[in-house]
C-alpha positions in Angstrom: 0.0 0.0 0.0 1.3 3.4 -1.0 -0.3 6.7 -0.1 0.7 9.8 -2.0 0.0 13.0 0.0 -0.5 16.4 -1.5 2.7 17.7 0.2 4.7 15.1 -1.7 3.6 16.4 -5.1 5.0 19.1 -7.3 2.9 21.3 -9.6 4.5 22.3 -12.9 3.6 24.9 -15.4 2.9 24.1 -19.1 1.7 26.3 -21.9 -2.0 25.9 -21.2 -2.0 25.6 -17.4 -0.4 23.4 -14.7 0.1 19.6 -14.2 0.8 17.5 -11.2 2.4 14.1 -11.5 0.8 11.7 -9.0 2.7 8.5 -9.7 5.0 7.0 -12.4 6.3 3.5 -13.1 9.1 2.7 -12.8 9.5 4.9 -9.8 12.1 7.6 -10.6 11.3 7.6 -14.3 11.2 11.0 -15.9 8.2 12.0 -18.0 10.2 14.2 -20.3 12.5 11.2 -21.2 9.4 9.2 -22.4 10.8 6.0 -20.8 8.0 5.3 -18.3 5.6 2.4 -18.4 2.6 4.2 -16.9 1.9 7.6 -15.4 -0.9 9.1 -13.4 -1.4 12.9 -13.3 -3.9 15.7 -12.9 -3.9 18.9 -14.9 -5.6 22.3 -14.7 -6.3 23.5 -18.2 -6.6 27.3 -18.2 -6.7 27.9 -21.9 -10.1 27.6 -23.6 -8.4 25.8 -26.5 -5.5 23.3 -26.1 -3.5 20.9 -28.2 -2.3 17.7 -26.5 1.3 16.8 -26.4 2.0 14.0 -28.9 2.8 10.7 -27.2 3.0 8.2 -30.0 4.3 5.3 -27.8 1.4 5.6 -25.3 -2.4 5.1 -25.0 -4.1 7.7 -22.9 -7.1 7.7 -20.6 -8.6 11.0 -19.4 -11.6 12.1 -17.3 -12.5 15.5 -16.0 -12.7 16.3 -12.3 -14.2 19.8 -12.8 -15.8 21.3 -16.0 -16.8 19.9 -19.3 -14.2 19.1 -22.0 -14.8 18.9 -25.7 -12.3 16.7 -27.6 -11.4 15.7 -31.1 -8.8 13.3 -32.5 -7.3 13.8 -36.0 -10.2 14.2 -38.4 -12.8 12.7 -36.1 -15.9 14.2 -34.6 -16.0 16.4 -31.5 -17.3 14.7 -28.4 -17.8 16.0 -24.8 -16.7 14.6 -21.4 -18.6 15.6 -18.3 -17.0 15.1 -14.9 -16.5 11.4 -14.3 -16.8 10.4 -17.9 -13.6 8.7 -19.3 -12.2 8.5 -22.8 -9.4 6.3 -24.2 -7.4 7.5 -27.1 -4.1 7.0 -28.9 -1.3 9.3 -27.9 -0.2 9.4 -31.5 -3.4 11.1 -32.6 -3.5 14.9 -33.1 -5.8 15.7 -30.2 -7.3 19.1 -29.5 -9.7 20.2 -26.8 -12.0 23.0 -25.7 -12.9 23.9 -22.2 -11.4 25.1 -18.9 -11.2 22.1 -16.7 -9.3 20.1 -14.1 -8.6 16.6 -15.4 -7.2 13.2 -14.4 -4.9 11.2 -16.7 -3.5 7.7 -17.1 -0.8 7.1 -19.7 0.0 3.5 -20.7 3.0 2.4 -22.7 1.8 0.5 -25.8 2.5 -3.3 -25.4 3.8 -2.8 -21.9 0.7 -1.9 -19.8 -3.0 -1.8 -20.0 -5.5 -0.2 -17.6 -8.8 1.5 -16.9 -10.1 4.4 -14.8 -13.7 4.7 -13.5 -15.3 7.4 -11.5 -17.6 6.5 -8.6 -19.8 8.7 -6.4 -19.6 8.4 -2.7 -22.6 9.6 -0.6 -22.2 11.1 2.8 -23.4 8.5 5.3 -22.6 6.9 8.6 -21.9 3.6 7.0 -19.0 2.3 4.9 -19.4 0.9 1.4 -17.3 -1.7 -0.5 -15.3 -0.2 -3.4 -16.3 -3.2 -5.5 -19.9 -2.2 -5.2 -19.1 1.2 -6.6 -16.7 0.4 -9.5 -16.7 -2.5 -11.9 -13.0 -2.3 -12.4 -12.2 -2.8 -8.8 -10.5 -6.2 -8.0 -8.0 -7.9 -5.8 -4.7 -7.2 -7.6 -2.6 -10.1 -8.8 1.1 -10.1 -9.6 1.9 -7.3 -12.0 -1.4 -5.5 -11.2 -2.0 -2.3 -9.4 -5.3 -0.8 -8.2 -5.9 2.6 -6.7 -8.2 5.4 -5.5 -7.8 9.1 -6.2 -9.9 11.6 -4.3 -11.3 14.0 -7.0 -13.5 16.3 -5.0 -13.1 18.4 -1.8 -13.6 16.2 1.3 -12.2 13.2 3.0 -12.4 9.4 2.3 -11.9 7.3 5.4 -10.8 3.7 5.6 -10.9 1.5 8.7 -7.5 2.9 9.8 -8.1 6.7 10.4 -4.4 7.4 9.6 -5.0 6.2 6.0 -7.7 8.8 5.3 -7.4 10.5 1.9 -8.2 14.2 1.0 -8.8 15.9 -2.3 -5.9 15.4 -4.7 -4.5 12.4 -2.8 -4.0 8.9 -4.1 -3.5 5.4 -2.7 -2.1 2.5 -4.7 -2.3 -1.2 -3.8 -0.5 -4.3 -5.3 -0.8 -8.0 -4.9 0.6 -7.9 -1.4 -2.5 -6.0 -0.2 -5.9 -7.5 0.5 -8.4 -5.1 -1.0 -11.3 -7.1 -2.4 -13.4 -6.3 0.6 -12.0 -2.8 1.1 -14.6 -0.3 2.5 -14.6 3.5 2.4 -16.7 6.2 3.9 -17.1 9.8 2.9 -17.9 12.8 5.0 -19.7 14.5 2.2 -21.0 13.7 -1.3 -18.0 13.4 -3.5 -16.4 11.7 -6.5 -13.4 9.3 -6.4 -11.6 7.8 -9.3 -10.8 4.1 -9.2 -7.7 2.9 -11.1 -6.6 -0.4 -12.6 -3.2 -1.1 -14.2 -1.6 -4.3 -15.4 1.9 -4.8 -16.7 2.1 -6.9 -19.8 5.7 -8.1 -19.5 
């Protein structure tokens, strides 16, 4: 189990806003070198119109945390993502977008990793709920698999151990050594979390 706290993260400027790298594999890989297997990040897009960085060796998954995003790949049709809706696309495509948003991204090296992201709504209540009842991609990770939870909205997600509580912008990752099939979470307010599944293919 690995918890990534906000104070561990660094926000970097790019031409259209800011981006925060949440996790990268292998640990210590450098995004700019394009030698990573997978990468999780969240970006704030300030420009109304943006062109995505070309990443021909990667597949990309994106969802919005705040705001609606219109996207188009190559000569394809425009489509819109509302918060929690996810899209998978080829990093080799010429991708343009419209909309001022905060997003969440998973990049996967072609032939080296596959994965999925799925948003889930947590309702404020006194009782805990099993993650597998909220997200279809949630499972007990086997060897070479990673699952995780990212807190997208303001608020706190609590586990059985209070010291493991997550706040907005924080992430927890689990591997095969962790027992998570029956993992329960509880929210102090209505909020969205993003569940993550990643599998290495080598």
